[in-house]
PDB file of N, CA, C and O in Angstrom:
ATOM      1  N   MET A   1     -12.509  23.181 106.264  1.00  0.00           N
ATOM      2  CA  MET A   1     -11.643  23.144 105.111  1.00  0.00           C
ATOM      3  C   MET A   1     -10.336  22.456 105.473  1.00  0.00           C
ATOM      4  O   MET A   1      -9.802  22.614 106.571  1.00  0.00           O
ATOM      5  N   LYS A   2      -9.860  21.720 104.549  1.00  0.00           N
ATOM      6  CA  LYS A   2      -8.604  21.016 104.769  1.00  0.00           C
ATOM      7  C   LYS A   2      -7.451  21.913 104.341  1.00  0.00           C
ATOM      8  O   LYS A   2      -7.650  22.924 103.668  1.00  0.00           O
ATOM      9  N   LYS A   3      -6.285  21.543 104.727  1.00  0.00           N
ATOM     10  CA  LYS A   3      -5.082  22.286 104.358  1.00  0.00           C
ATOM     11  C   LYS A   3      -4.866  22.220 102.854  1.00  0.00           C
ATOM     12  O   LYS A   3      -4.364  23.180 102.270  1.00  0.00           O
ATOM     13  N   THR A   4      -5.223  21.142 102.223  1.00  0.00           N
ATOM     14  CA  THR A   4      -5.022  21.008 100.777  1.00  0.00           C
ATOM     15  C   THR A   4      -5.967  21.940 100.010  1.00  0.00           C
ATOM     16  O   THR A   4      -5.600  22.469  98.960  1.00  0.00           O
ATOM     17  N   ASP A   5      -7.177  22.142 100.529  1.00  0.00           N
ATOM     18  CA  ASP A   5      -8.105  23.080  99.876  1.00  0.00           C
ATOM     19  C   ASP A   5      -7.582  24.517  99.960  1.00  0.00           C
ATOM     20  O   ASP A   5      -7.639  25.266  98.985  1.00  0.00           O
ATOM     21  N   LEU A   6      -7.077  24.885 101.123  1.00  0.00           N
ATOM     22  CA  LEU A   6      -6.519  26.224 101.305  1.00  0.00           C
ATOM     23  C   LEU A   6      -5.294  26.435 100.416  1.00  0.00           C
ATOM     24  O   LEU A   6      -5.130  27.506  99.830  1.00  0.00           O
ATOM     25  N   ALA A   7      -4.448  25.435 100.314  1.00  0.00           N
ATOM     26  CA  ALA A   7      -3.259  25.523  99.471  1.00  0.00           C
ATOM     27  C   ALA A   7      -3.653  25.625  98.003  1.00  0.00           C
ATOM     28  O   ALA A   7      -3.003  26.341  97.241  1.00  0.00           O
ATOM     29  N   MET A   8      -4.706  24.923  97.595  1.00  0.00           N
ATOM     30  CA  MET A   8      -5.171  24.970  96.204  1.00  0.00           C
ATOM     31  C   MET A   8      -5.735  26.359  95.875  1.00  0.00           C
ATOM     32  O   MET A   8      -5.499  26.871  94.781  1.00  0.00           O
ATOM     33  N   ILE A   9      -6.469  26.969  96.796  1.00  0.00           N
ATOM     34  CA  ILE A   9      -7.014  28.322  96.583  1.00  0.00           C
ATOM     35  C   ILE A   9      -5.883  29.342  96.456  1.00  0.00           C
ATOM     36  O   ILE A   9      -5.933  30.224  95.598  1.00  0.00           O
ATOM     37  N   ILE A  10      -4.867  29.223  97.306  1.00  0.00           N
ATOM     38  CA  ILE A  10      -3.721  30.146  97.246  1.00  0.00           C
ATOM     39  C   ILE A  10      -2.966  29.959  95.936  1.00  0.00           C
ATOM     40  O   ILE A  10      -2.540  30.942  95.328  1.00  0.00           O
ATOM     41  N   LEU A  11      -2.792  28.712  95.487  1.00  0.00           N
ATOM     42  CA  LEU A  11      -2.093  28.444  94.227  1.00  0.00           C
ATOM     43  C   LEU A  11      -2.866  29.000  93.038  1.00  0.00           C
ATOM     44  O   LEU A  11      -2.274  29.609  92.147  1.00  0.00           O
ATOM     45  N   ILE A  12      -4.171  28.799  93.014  1.00  0.00           N
ATOM     46  CA  ILE A  12      -4.989  29.312  91.906  1.00  0.00           C
ATOM     47  C   ILE A  12      -4.972  30.841  91.897  1.00  0.00           C
ATOM     48  O   ILE A  12      -4.918  31.449  90.828  1.00  0.00           O
ATOM     49  N   ALA A  13      -5.018  31.467  93.076  1.00  0.00           N
ATOM     50  CA  ALA A  13      -4.982  32.928  93.158  1.00  0.00           C
ATOM     51  C   ALA A  13      -3.633  33.466  92.669  1.00  0.00           C
ATOM     52  O   ALA A  13      -3.593  34.468  91.954  1.00  0.00           O
ATOM     53  N   ALA A  14      -2.538  32.816  93.044  1.00  0.00           N
ATOM     54  CA  ALA A  14      -1.219  33.267  92.627  1.00  0.00           C
ATOM     55  C   ALA A  14      -1.047  33.131  91.117  1.00  0.00           C
ATOM     56  O   ALA A  14      -0.505  34.027  90.470  1.00  0.00           O
ATOM     57  N   VAL A  15      -1.507  32.012  90.551  1.00  0.00           N
ATOM     58  CA  VAL A  15      -1.402  31.806  89.109  1.00  0.00           C
ATOM     59  C   VAL A  15      -2.275  32.836  88.376  1.00  0.00           C
ATOM     60  O   VAL A  15      -1.866  33.371  87.345  1.00  0.00           O
ATOM     61  N   SER A  16      -3.463  33.110  88.901  1.00  0.00           N
ATOM     62  CA  SER A  16      -4.357  34.092  88.277  1.00  0.00           C
ATOM     63  C   SER A  16      -3.753  35.490  88.291  1.00  0.00           C
ATOM     64  O   SER A  16      -3.850  36.211  87.298  1.00  0.00           O
ATOM     65  N   VAL A  17      -3.136  35.883  89.394  1.00  0.00           N
ATOM     66  CA  VAL A  17      -2.487  37.196  89.478  1.00  0.00           C
ATOM     67  C   VAL A  17      -1.321  37.264  88.501  1.00  0.00           C
ATOM     68  O   VAL A  17      -1.128  38.293  87.855  1.00  0.00           O
ATOM     69  N   GLY A  18      -0.548  36.207  88.379  1.00  0.00           N
ATOM     70  CA  GLY A  18       0.576  36.189  87.432  1.00  0.00           C
ATOM     71  C   GLY A  18       0.102  36.311  85.995  1.00  0.00           C
ATOM     72  O   GLY A  18       0.680  37.066  85.214  1.00  0.00           O
ATOM     73  N   ILE A  19      -0.948  35.573  85.636  1.00  0.00           N
ATOM     74  CA  ILE A  19      -1.488  35.657  84.277  1.00  0.00           C
ATOM     75  C   ILE A  19      -2.050  37.051  84.011  1.00  0.00           C
ATOM     76  O   ILE A  19      -1.825  37.610  82.937  1.00  0.00           O
ATOM     77  N   ALA A  20      -2.774  37.617  84.970  1.00  0.00           N
ATOM     78  CA  ALA A  20      -3.337  38.959  84.809  1.00  0.00           C
ATOM     79  C   ALA A  20      -2.236  40.002  84.640  1.00  0.00           C
ATOM     80  O   ALA A  20      -2.391  40.940  83.857  1.00  0.00           O
ATOM     81  N   TYR A  21      -1.131  39.854  85.360  1.00  0.00           N
ATOM     82  CA  TYR A  21      -0.017  40.806  85.233  1.00  0.00           C
ATOM     83  C   TYR A  21       0.580  40.748  83.828  1.00  0.00           C
ATOM     84  O   TYR A  21       0.810  41.791  83.217  1.00  0.00           O
ATOM     85  N   PHE A  22       0.832  39.553  83.311  1.00  0.00           N
ATOM     86  CA  PHE A  22       1.443  39.444  81.990  1.00  0.00           C
ATOM     87  C   PHE A  22       0.492  39.887  80.873  1.00  0.00           C
ATOM     88  O   PHE A  22       0.928  40.473  79.882  1.00  0.00           O
ATOM     89  N   VAL A  23      -0.792  39.610  81.030  1.00  0.00           N
ATOM     90  CA  VAL A  23      -1.767  40.057  80.033  1.00  0.00           C
ATOM     91  C   VAL A  23      -1.873  41.582  80.052  1.00  0.00           C
ATOM     92  O   VAL A  23      -1.906  42.209  78.993  1.00  0.00           O
ATOM     93  N   ALA A  24      -1.925  42.171  81.213  1.00  0.00           N
ATOM     94  CA  ALA A  24      -2.031  43.629  81.318  1.00  0.00           C
ATOM     95  C   ALA A  24      -0.767  44.307  80.796  1.00  0.00           C
ATOM     96  O   ALA A  24      -0.861  45.337  80.128  1.00  0.00           O
ATOM     97  N   SER A  25       0.401  43.763  81.081  1.00  0.00           N
ATOM     98  CA  SER A  25       1.634  44.381  80.596  1.00  0.00           C
ATOM     99  C   SER A  25       1.771  44.236  79.086  1.00  0.00           C
ATOM    100  O   SER A  25       2.404  45.075  78.444  1.00  0.00           O
ATOM    101  N   SER A  26       1.186  43.182  78.503  1.00  0.00           N
ATOM    102  CA  SER A  26       1.254  43.052  77.047  1.00  0.00           C
ATOM    103  C   SER A  26       0.317  44.064  76.368  1.00  0.00           C
ATOM    104  O   SER A  26       0.629  44.553  75.283  1.00  0.00           O
ATOM    105  N   PHE A  27      -0.821  44.382  76.991  1.00  0.00           N
ATOM    106  CA  PHE A  27      -1.725  45.381  76.426  1.00  0.00           C
ATOM    107  C   PHE A  27      -1.229  46.804  76.665  1.00  0.00           C
ATOM    108  O   PHE A  27      -1.254  47.628  75.751  1.00  0.00           O
ATOM    109  N   LEU A  28      -0.788  47.093  77.857  1.00  0.00           N
ATOM    110  CA  LEU A  28      -0.404  48.453  78.223  1.00  0.00           C
ATOM    111  C   LEU A  28       1.051  48.766  77.912  1.00  0.00           C
ATOM    112  O   LEU A  28       1.391  49.933  77.714  1.00  0.00           O
ATOM    113  N   GLY A  29       1.904  47.785  77.864  1.00  0.00           N
ATOM    114  CA  GLY A  29       3.315  48.009  77.599  1.00  0.00           C
ATOM    115  C   GLY A  29       4.054  48.340  78.881  1.00  0.00           C
ATOM    116  O   GLY A  29       3.466  48.495  79.951  1.00  0.00           O
ATOM    117  N   GLU A  30       5.352  48.442  78.733  1.00  0.00           N
ATOM    118  CA  GLU A  30       6.186  48.756  79.890  1.00  0.00           C
ATOM    119  C   GLU A  30       6.253  50.263  80.102  1.00  0.00           C
ATOM    120  O   GLU A  30       6.059  51.039  79.167  1.00  0.00           O
ATOM    121  N   MET A  31       6.525  50.665  81.314  1.00  0.00           N
ATOM    122  CA  MET A  31       6.631  52.074  81.644  1.00  0.00           C
ATOM    123  C   MET A  31       7.988  52.601  81.179  1.00  0.00           C
ATOM    124  O   MET A  31       9.022  51.980  81.424  1.00  0.00           O
ATOM    125  N   ASP A  32       7.974  53.744  80.513  1.00  0.00           N
ATOM    126  CA  ASP A  32       9.196  54.336  79.988  1.00  0.00           C
ATOM    127  C   ASP A  32       9.690  55.405  80.960  1.00  0.00           C
ATOM    128  O   ASP A  32       8.959  56.347  81.265  1.00  0.00           O
ATOM    129  N   ASN A  33      10.901  55.271  81.439  1.00  0.00           N
ATOM    130  CA  ASN A  33      11.440  56.207  82.422  1.00  0.00           C
ATOM    131  C   ASN A  33      12.333  57.264  81.789  1.00  0.00           C
ATOM    132  O   ASN A  33      12.933  58.068  82.503  1.00  0.00           O
ATOM    133  N   ARG A  34      12.432  57.279  80.451  1.00  0.00           N
ATOM    134  CA  ARG A  34      13.276  58.276  79.799  1.00  0.00           C
ATOM    135  C   ARG A  34      12.581  59.632  79.800  1.00  0.00           C
ATOM    136  O   ARG A  34      11.353  59.707  79.746  1.00  0.00           O
ATOM    137  N   GLY A  35      13.353  60.682  79.861  1.00  0.00           N
ATOM    138  CA  GLY A  35      12.804  62.028  79.823  1.00  0.00           C
ATOM    139  C   GLY A  35      12.488  62.453  78.396  1.00  0.00           C
ATOM    140  O   GLY A  35      13.050  61.920  77.438  1.00  0.00           O
ATOM    141  N   VAL A  36      11.601  63.399  78.268  1.00  0.00           N
ATOM    142  CA  VAL A  36      11.196  63.900  76.967  1.00  0.00           C
ATOM    143  C   VAL A  36      11.400  65.406  76.950  1.00  0.00           C
ATOM    144  O   VAL A  36      11.029  66.094  77.901  1.00  0.00           O
ATOM    145  N   LYS A  37      11.994  65.928  75.867  1.00  0.00           N
ATOM    146  CA  LYS A  37      12.169  67.363  75.728  1.00  0.00           C
ATOM    147  C   LYS A  37      10.951  67.928  75.022  1.00  0.00           C
ATOM    148  O   LYS A  37      10.556  67.441  73.963  1.00  0.00           O
ATOM    149  N   VAL A  38      10.350  68.966  75.616  1.00  0.00           N
ATOM    150  CA  VAL A  38       9.174  69.602  75.041  1.00  0.00           C
ATOM    151  C   VAL A  38       9.465  71.079  74.813  1.00  0.00           C
ATOM    152  O   VAL A  38      10.319  71.671  75.473  1.00  0.00           O
ATOM    153  N   GLN A  39       8.739  71.658  73.865  1.00  0.00           N
ATOM    154  CA  GLN A  39       8.907  73.069  73.567  1.00  0.00           C
ATOM    155  C   GLN A  39       8.137  73.887  74.603  1.00  0.00           C
ATOM    156  O   GLN A  39       7.000  73.565  74.949  1.00  0.00           O
ATOM    157  N   THR A  40       8.773  74.943  75.086  1.00  0.00           N
ATOM    158  CA  THR A  40       8.116  75.772  76.088  1.00  0.00           C
ATOM    159  C   THR A  40       7.479  76.983  75.424  1.00  0.00           C
ATOM    160  O   THR A  40       7.879  77.379  74.330  1.00  0.00           O
ATOM    161  N   VAL A  41       6.505  77.559  76.075  1.00  0.00           N
ATOM    162  CA  VAL A  41       5.767  78.702  75.553  1.00  0.00           C
ATOM    163  C   VAL A  41       6.382  79.978  76.102  1.00  0.00           C
ATOM    164  O   VAL A  41       6.812  80.029  77.255  1.00  0.00           O
ATOM    165  N   ASP A  42       6.419  81.024  75.251  1.00  0.00           N
ATOM    166  CA  ASP A  42       6.936  82.303  75.712  1.00  0.00           C
ATOM    167  C   ASP A  42       5.978  82.921  76.717  1.00  0.00           C
ATOM    168  O   ASP A  42       4.787  82.611  76.736  1.00  0.00           O
ATOM    169  N   VAL A  43       6.511  83.785  77.535  1.00  0.00           N
ATOM    170  CA  VAL A  43       5.709  84.449  78.560  1.00  0.00           C
ATOM    171  C   VAL A  43       4.761  85.443  77.885  1.00  0.00           C
ATOM    172  O   VAL A  43       5.164  86.174  76.980  1.00  0.00           O
ATOM    173  N   ILE A  44       3.510  85.465  78.325  1.00  0.00           N
ATOM    174  CA  ILE A  44       2.519  86.394  77.791  1.00  0.00           C
ATOM    175  C   ILE A  44       2.625  87.705  78.560  1.00  0.00           C
ATOM    176  O   ILE A  44       2.609  87.727  79.791  1.00  0.00           O
ATOM    177  N   THR A  45       2.733  88.794  77.808  1.00  0.00           N
ATOM    178  CA  THR A  45       2.842  90.103  78.450  1.00  0.00           C
ATOM    179  C   THR A  45       1.611  90.935  78.138  1.00  0.00           C
ATOM    180  O   THR A  45       0.804  90.575  77.281  1.00  0.00           O
ATOM    181  N   SER A  46       1.474  92.049  78.843  1.00  0.00           N
ATOM    182  CA  SER A  46       0.311  92.908  78.642  1.00  0.00           C
ATOM    183  C   SER A  46       0.576  94.004  77.608  1.00  0.00           C
ATOM    184  O   SER A  46      -0.295  94.841  77.369  1.00  0.00           O
ATOM    185  N   THR A  47       1.741  94.014  77.001  1.00  0.00           N
ATOM    186  CA  THR A  47       2.029  95.037  75.998  1.00  0.00           C
ATOM    187  C   THR A  47       1.409  94.652  74.666  1.00  0.00           C
ATOM    188  O   THR A  47       1.379  93.477  74.301  1.00  0.00           O
ATOM    189  N   VAL A  48       0.913  95.653  73.939  1.00  0.00           N
ATOM    190  CA  VAL A  48       0.299  95.432  72.635  1.00  0.00           C
ATOM    191  C   VAL A  48       1.217  96.021  71.573  1.00  0.00           C
ATOM    192  O   VAL A  48       1.600  97.189  71.645  1.00  0.00           O
ATOM    193  N   GLU A  49       1.568  95.193  70.578  1.00  0.00           N
ATOM    194  CA  GLU A  49       2.434  95.671  69.517  1.00  0.00           C
ATOM    195  C   GLU A  49       1.615  96.382  68.457  1.00  0.00           C
ATOM    196  O   GLU A  49       0.443  96.066  68.251  1.00  0.00           O
ATOM    197  N   LYS A  50       2.232  97.338  67.787  1.00  0.00           N
ATOM    198  CA  LYS A  50       1.554  98.068  66.730  1.00  0.00           C
ATOM    199  C   LYS A  50       1.344  97.144  65.528  1.00  0.00           C
ATOM    200  O   LYS A  50       2.266  96.425  65.143  1.00  0.00           O
ATOM    201  N   PRO A  51       0.139  97.150  64.923  1.00  0.00           N
ATOM    202  CA  PRO A  51      -0.098  96.260  63.786  1.00  0.00           C
ATOM    203  C   PRO A  51       0.719  96.660  62.561  1.00  0.00           C
ATOM    204  O   PRO A  51       1.224  97.779  62.476  1.00  0.00           O
ATOM    205  N   ASP A  52       0.840  95.742  61.625  1.00  0.00           N
ATOM    206  CA  ASP A  52       1.623  95.955  60.421  1.00  0.00           C
ATOM    207  C   ASP A  52       1.008  97.085  59.590  1.00  0.00           C
ATOM    208  O   ASP A  52      -0.186  97.050  59.296  1.00  0.00           O
ATOM    209  N   ALA A  53       1.798  98.070  59.215  1.00  0.00           N
ATOM    210  CA  ALA A  53       1.307  99.235  58.472  1.00  0.00           C
ATOM    211  C   ALA A  53       0.923  98.880  57.038  1.00  0.00           C
ATOM    212  O   ALA A  53       0.146  99.610  56.423  1.00  0.00           O
ATOM    213  N   ARG A  54       1.441  97.787  56.489  1.00  0.00           N
ATOM    214  CA  ARG A  54       1.056  97.393  55.132  1.00  0.00           C
ATOM    215  C   ARG A  54      -0.392  96.910  55.078  1.00  0.00           C
ATOM    216  O   ARG A  54      -1.052  97.051  54.048  1.00  0.00           O
ATOM    217  N   ILE A  55      -0.884  96.348  56.162  1.00  0.00           N
ATOM    218  CA  ILE A  55      -2.243  95.810  56.181  1.00  0.00           C
ATOM    219  C   ILE A  55      -3.212  96.802  56.810  1.00  0.00           C
ATOM    220  O   ILE A  55      -4.266  97.080  56.239  1.00  0.00           O
ATOM    221  N   PHE A  56      -2.876  97.331  57.961  1.00  0.00           N
ATOM    222  CA  PHE A  56      -3.754  98.247  58.682  1.00  0.00           C
ATOM    223  C   PHE A  56      -3.261  99.678  58.463  1.00  0.00           C
ATOM    224  O   PHE A  56      -2.508 100.216  59.274  1.00  0.00           O
ATOM    225  N   ASN A  57      -3.689 100.277  57.372  1.00  0.00           N
ATOM    226  CA  ASN A  57      -3.305 101.658  57.116  1.00  0.00           C
ATOM    227  C   ASN A  57      -4.551 102.498  56.916  1.00  0.00           C
ATOM    228  O   ASN A  57      -5.658 101.963  56.846  1.00  0.00           O
ATOM    229  N   SER A  58      -4.383 103.799  56.824  1.00  0.00           N
ATOM    230  CA  SER A  58      -5.537 104.691  56.724  1.00  0.00           C
ATOM    231  C   SER A  58      -6.197 104.634  55.345  1.00  0.00           C
ATOM    232  O   SER A  58      -7.349 105.046  55.211  1.00  0.00           O
ATOM    233  N   ASP A  59      -5.503 104.135  54.316  1.00  0.00           N
ATOM    234  CA  ASP A  59      -6.068 104.061  52.974  1.00  0.00           C
ATOM    235  C   ASP A  59      -6.682 102.696  52.663  1.00  0.00           C
ATOM    236  O   ASP A  59      -7.110 102.463  51.533  1.00  0.00           O
ATOM    237  N   ALA A  60      -6.731 101.815  53.617  1.00  0.00           N
ATOM    238  CA  ALA A  60      -7.246 100.469  53.367  1.00  0.00           C
ATOM    239  C   ALA A  60      -8.759 100.497  53.195  1.00  0.00           C
ATOM    240  O   ALA A  60      -9.431 101.400  53.692  1.00  0.00           O
ATOM    241  N   ILE A  61      -9.288  99.509  52.492  1.00  0.00           N
ATOM    242  CA  ILE A  61     -10.730  99.398  52.273  1.00  0.00           C
ATOM    243  C   ILE A  61     -11.370  98.857  53.541  1.00  0.00           C
ATOM    244  O   ILE A  61     -10.904  97.875  54.119  1.00  0.00           O
ATOM    245  N   ASN A  62     -12.444  99.512  53.965  1.00  0.00           N
ATOM    246  CA  ASN A  62     -13.172  99.084  55.149  1.00  0.00           C
ATOM    247  C   ASN A  62     -14.319  98.183  54.699  1.00  0.00           C
ATOM    248  O   ASN A  62     -15.253  98.678  54.068  1.00  0.00           O
ATOM    249  N   PRO A  63     -14.290  96.885  54.996  1.00  0.00           N
ATOM    250  CA  PRO A  63     -15.336  95.991  54.515  1.00  0.00           C
ATOM    251  C   PRO A  63     -16.680  96.197  55.207  1.00  0.00           C
ATOM    252  O   PRO A  63     -17.689  95.662  54.746  1.00  0.00           O
ATOM    253  N   SER A  64     -16.722  96.949  56.287  1.00  0.00           N
ATOM    254  CA  SER A  64     -17.986  97.157  56.982  1.00  0.00           C
ATOM    255  C   SER A  64     -18.779  98.332  56.419  1.00  0.00           C
ATOM    256  O   SER A  64     -19.920  98.552  56.826  1.00  0.00           O
ATOM    257  N   VAL A  65     -18.196  99.095  55.487  1.00  0.00           N
ATOM    258  CA  VAL A  65     -18.889 100.226  54.884  1.00  0.00           C
ATOM    259  C   VAL A  65     -19.658  99.727  53.661  1.00  0.00           C
ATOM    260  O   VAL A  65     -19.107  99.008  52.827  1.00  0.00           O
ATOM    261  N   GLU A  66     -20.921 100.107  53.558  1.00  0.00           N
ATOM    262  CA  GLU A  66     -21.737  99.695  52.414  1.00  0.00           C
ATOM    263  C   GLU A  66     -21.324 100.492  51.188  1.00  0.00           C
ATOM    264  O   GLU A  66     -21.185 101.714  51.244  1.00  0.00           O
ATOM    265  N   VAL A  67     -21.130  99.793  50.088  1.00  0.00           N
ATOM    266  CA  VAL A  67     -20.681 100.422  48.853  1.00  0.00           C
ATOM    267  C   VAL A  67     -21.870 100.547  47.914  1.00  0.00           C
ATOM    268  O   VAL A  67     -22.599  99.578  47.700  1.00  0.00           O
ATOM    269  N   ASN A  68     -22.070 101.736  47.351  1.00  0.00           N
ATOM    270  CA  ASN A  68     -23.150 101.983  46.411  1.00  0.00           C
ATOM    271  C   ASN A  68     -22.518 102.223  45.044  1.00  0.00           C
ATOM    272  O   ASN A  68     -21.838 103.228  44.836  1.00  0.00           O
ATOM    273  N   ILE A  69     -22.747 101.297  44.114  1.00  0.00           N
ATOM    274  CA  ILE A  69     -22.124 101.377  42.799  1.00  0.00           C
ATOM    275  C   ILE A  69     -23.132 101.920  41.804  1.00  0.00           C
ATOM    276  O   ILE A  69     -24.237 101.390  41.689  1.00  0.00           O
ATOM    277  N   ASN A  70     -22.767 102.964  41.088  1.00  0.00           N
ATOM    278  CA  ASN A  70     -23.550 103.535  39.994  1.00  0.00           C
ATOM    279  C   ASN A  70     -24.965 103.935  40.417  1.00  0.00           C
ATOM    280  O   ASN A  70     -25.931 103.710  39.688  1.00  0.00           O
ATOM    281  N   GLU A  71     -25.070 104.527  41.598  1.00  0.00           N
ATOM    282  CA  GLU A  71     -26.340 105.052  42.114  1.00  0.00           C
ATOM    283  C   GLU A  71     -27.452 104.006  42.140  1.00  0.00           C
ATOM    284  O   GLU A  71     -28.611 104.348  41.905  1.00  0.00           O
ATOM    285  N   THR A  72     -27.136 102.753  42.416  1.00  0.00           N
ATOM    286  CA  THR A  72     -28.164 101.716  42.509  1.00  0.00           C
ATOM    287  C   THR A  72     -28.879 101.825  43.842  1.00  0.00           C
ATOM    288  O   THR A  72     -28.317 102.288  44.834  1.00  0.00           O
ATOM    289  N   LYS A  73     -30.123 101.390  43.843  1.00  0.00           N
ATOM    290  CA  LYS A  73     -30.922 101.457  45.050  1.00  0.00           C
ATOM    291  C   LYS A  73     -30.557 100.281  45.941  1.00  0.00           C
ATOM    292  O   LYS A  73     -30.520  99.138  45.484  1.00  0.00           O
ATOM    293  N   THR A  74     -30.288 100.556  47.204  1.00  0.00           N
ATOM    294  CA  THR A  74     -29.976  99.485  48.141  1.00  0.00           C
ATOM    295  C   THR A  74     -31.275  98.931  48.682  1.00  0.00           C
ATOM    296  O   THR A  74     -32.153  99.684  49.104  1.00  0.00           O
ATOM    297  N   THR A  75     -31.398  97.617  48.669  1.00  0.00           N
ATOM    298  CA  THR A  75     -32.606  96.957  49.158  1.00  0.00           C
ATOM    299  C   THR A  75     -32.216  95.918  50.185  1.00  0.00           C
ATOM    300  O   THR A  75     -31.080  95.446  50.237  1.00  0.00           O
ATOM    301  N   THR A  76     -33.178  95.588  50.982  1.00  0.00           N
ATOM    302  CA  THR A  76     -32.954  94.494  51.920  1.00  0.00           C
ATOM    303  C   THR A  76     -33.318  93.193  51.234  1.00  0.00           C
ATOM    304  O   THR A  76     -33.910  93.203  50.155  1.00  0.00           O
ATOM    305  N   ALA A  77     -32.977  92.099  51.835  1.00  0.00           N
ATOM    306  CA  ALA A  77     -33.250  90.787  51.237  1.00  0.00           C
ATOM    307  C   ALA A  77     -34.748  90.535  51.248  1.00  0.00           C
ATOM    308  O   ALA A  77     -35.360  90.449  52.312  1.00  0.00           O
ATOM    309  N   THR A  78     -35.341  90.415  50.059  1.00  0.00           N
ATOM    310  CA  THR A  78     -36.764  90.121  49.935  1.00  0.00           C
ATOM    311  C   THR A  78     -36.939  88.889  49.078  1.00  0.00           C
ATOM    312  O   THR A  78     -35.993  88.408  48.453  1.00  0.00           O
ATOM    313  N   SER A  79     -38.157  88.386  49.054  1.00  0.00           N
ATOM    314  CA  SER A  79     -38.413  87.203  48.250  1.00  0.00           C
ATOM    315  C   SER A  79     -38.649  87.554  46.786  1.00  0.00           C
ATOM    316  O   SER A  79     -38.535  86.683  45.923  1.00  0.00           O
ATOM    317  N   GLU A  80     -38.976  88.810  46.486  1.00  0.00           N
ATOM    318  CA  GLU A  80     -39.214  89.229  45.110  1.00  0.00           C
ATOM    319  C   GLU A  80     -37.974  89.910  44.551  1.00  0.00           C
ATOM    320  O   GLU A  80     -37.350  90.704  45.255  1.00  0.00           O
ATOM    321  N   PRO A  81     -37.596  89.627  43.306  1.00  0.00           N
ATOM    322  CA  PRO A  81     -36.419  90.283  42.727  1.00  0.00           C
ATOM    323  C   PRO A  81     -36.728  91.740  42.387  1.00  0.00           C
ATOM    324  O   PRO A  81     -37.876  92.095  42.122  1.00  0.00           O
ATOM    325  N   ASP A  82     -35.707  92.566  42.397  1.00  0.00           N
ATOM    326  CA  ASP A  82     -35.840  93.976  42.073  1.00  0.00           C
ATOM    327  C   ASP A  82     -35.765  94.118  40.553  1.00  0.00           C
ATOM    328  O   ASP A  82     -34.704  93.895  39.970  1.00  0.00           O
ATOM    329  N   THR A  83     -36.870  94.485  39.904  1.00  0.00           N
ATOM    330  CA  THR A  83     -36.916  94.563  38.444  1.00  0.00           C
ATOM    331  C   THR A  83     -36.502  95.928  37.925  1.00  0.00           C
ATOM    332  O   THR A  83     -36.269  96.076  36.725  1.00  0.00           O
ATOM    333  N   THR A  84     -36.403  96.925  38.786  1.00  0.00           N
ATOM    334  CA  THR A  84     -36.069  98.267  38.308  1.00  0.00           C
ATOM    335  C   THR A  84     -34.639  98.337  37.819  1.00  0.00           C
ATOM    336  O   THR A  84     -34.375  99.018  36.828  1.00  0.00           O
ATOM    337  N   THR A  85     -33.722  97.675  38.457  1.00  0.00           N
ATOM    338  CA  THR A  85     -32.320  97.749  38.039  1.00  0.00           C
ATOM    339  C   THR A  85     -32.076  96.914  36.789  1.00  0.00           C
ATOM    340  O   THR A  85     -31.250  97.291  35.958  1.00  0.00           O
ATOM    341  N   THR A  86     -32.775  95.784  36.632  1.00  0.00           N
ATOM    342  CA  THR A  86     -32.556  94.958  35.439  1.00  0.00           C
ATOM    343  C   THR A  86     -33.158  95.617  34.207  1.00  0.00           C
ATOM    344  O   THR A  86     -32.606  95.486  33.115  1.00  0.00           O
ATOM    345  N   ASP A  87     -34.284  96.328  34.353  1.00  0.00           N
ATOM    346  CA  ASP A  87     -34.875  97.037  33.212  1.00  0.00           C
ATOM    347  C   ASP A  87     -33.952  98.151  32.740  1.00  0.00           C
ATOM    348  O   ASP A  87     -33.815  98.371  31.537  1.00  0.00           O
ATOM    349  N   ALA A  88     -33.321  98.851  33.668  1.00  0.00           N
ATOM    350  CA  ALA A  88     -32.436  99.943  33.297  1.00  0.00           C
ATOM    351  C   ALA A  88     -31.203  99.408  32.578  1.00  0.00           C
ATOM    352  O   ALA A  88     -30.707 100.047  31.650  1.00  0.00           O
ATOM    353  N   VAL A  89     -30.709  98.261  32.986  1.00  0.00           N
ATOM    354  CA  VAL A  89     -29.534  97.674  32.347  1.00  0.00           C
ATOM    355  C   VAL A  89     -29.902  97.217  30.936  1.00  0.00           C
ATOM    356  O   VAL A  89     -29.132  97.439  30.002  1.00  0.00           O
ATOM    357  N   GLU A  90     -31.061  96.585  30.764  1.00  0.00           N
ATOM    358  CA  GLU A  90     -31.463  96.096  29.458  1.00  0.00           C
ATOM    359  C   GLU A  90     -31.749  97.244  28.490  1.00  0.00           C
ATOM    360  O   GLU A  90     -31.529  97.096  27.288  1.00  0.00           O
ATOM    361  N   SER A  91     -32.228  98.364  28.979  1.00  0.00           N
ATOM    362  CA  SER A  91     -32.535  99.486  28.089  1.00  0.00           C
ATOM    363  C   SER A  91     -31.268 100.187  27.616  1.00  0.00           C
ATOM    364  O   SER A  91     -31.307 100.879  26.598  1.00  0.00           O
ATOM    365  N   THR A  92     -30.156 100.037  28.311  1.00  0.00           N
ATOM    366  CA  THR A  92     -28.910 100.668  27.884  1.00  0.00           C
ATOM    367  C   THR A  92     -28.161  99.829  26.871  1.00  0.00           C
ATOM    368  O   THR A  92     -27.184 100.306  26.292  1.00  0.00           O
ATOM    369  N   ARG A  93     -28.579  98.608  26.637  1.00  0.00           N
ATOM    370  CA  ARG A  93     -27.862  97.736  25.688  1.00  0.00           C
ATOM    371  C   ARG A  93     -28.208  98.016  24.286  1.00  0.00           C
ATOM    372  O   ARG A  93     -27.687  97.365  23.380  1.00  0.00           O
TER     373      ARG A  93
END
């Protein structure tokens, strides 16, 4: 290899690195050294606070209790409709 070939390879490599740097900085942007203020989280403790008495009180409705209205028969989900309750309703009209 001649000295001119080596110099040409070094020149092409330097130009390529310069172009790659400017292209990458245009896509990624410049690095910002300014600080940012962020909100911090309160410390988690093992103490449990008493729930709100307006919501969790002894007179509140318990949704897990099955409610039986007007002595109706409770049935499980079946593919056939229950005709006994509809006949009783129609006969009272």
